[in-house]
C-alpha positions in Angstrom: 0.0 0.0 0.0 1.5 3.3 -1.0 2.2 6.1 1.5 0.2 9.2 0.6 0.8 12.6 2.2 -2.0 15.2 2.7 -1.8 18.8 3.6 -5.0 18.9 5.6 -7.1 16.5 7.5 -10.0 17.3 5.2 -8.0 16.1 2.2 -7.2 12.8 3.9 -10.9 12.4 5.0 -12.1 12.9 1.4 -9.6 10.3 0.0 -11.5 7.7 2.1 -14.8 8.4 0.3 -16.0 6.1 -2.4 -18.3 7.8 -4.9 -18.6 4.8 -7.2 -18.7 1.5 -5.2 -18.3 -1.8 -7.0 -18.7 -5.4 -5.9 -15.2 -5.5 -4.3 -16.1 -2.5 -2.2 -19.3 -4.1 -0.9 -17.3 -7.4 -0.2 -14.8 -5.4 1.8 -17.6 -3.6 3.8 -19.3 -7.0 4.5 -16.0 -8.4 5.7 -15.4 -5.4 8.0 -18.9 -5.8 9.6 -18.4 -9.5 10.1 -15.1 -8.9 11.8 -16.5 -6.2 14.0 -19.4 -8.5 14.9 -17.1 -11.3 15.8 -15.0 -9.0 18.0 -17.9 -7.4 19.7 -20.2 -10.2 20.7 -22.5 -8.6 23.1 -25.4 -10.9 24.1 -28.4 -9.8 26.1 -31.1 -12.1 27.3 -34.2 -12.3 25.2 -37.5 -10.9 26.4 -39.0 -7.8 27.9 -38.2 -7.0 31.5 -40.1 -4.9 33.9 -38.4 -3.0 36.8 -39.8 -1.1 39.7 -36.9 1.4 39.6 -34.4 2.7 37.2 -31.6 1.5 39.5 -32.9 -2.1 39.2 -32.7 -1.8 35.4 -29.2 -0.4 35.5 -28.1 -3.1 37.9 -29.3 -5.8 35.4 -27.7 -4.0 32.5 -24.4 -3.8 34.2 -24.6 -7.6 35.1 -25.2 -8.4 31.4 -22.3 -6.2 30.3 -19.9 -7.9 32.7 -21.1 -11.3 31.5 -20.0 -10.3 28.0 -16.5 -9.4 29.0 
């Protein structure tokens, strides 16, 4: 991959834009999302839960987050 120098951050940002995506572009995006999904496997229990207080809901949410890491 070549090294490209930019004078401003805006120039570098614009170089990342893809105005005419092709099949290869969409395959790369799909691979990116699959990789991100595999790295960030956050699982929450299914269902709808009722809580009497907001603190109870936060407690459960924190418990689920800790179970994922």
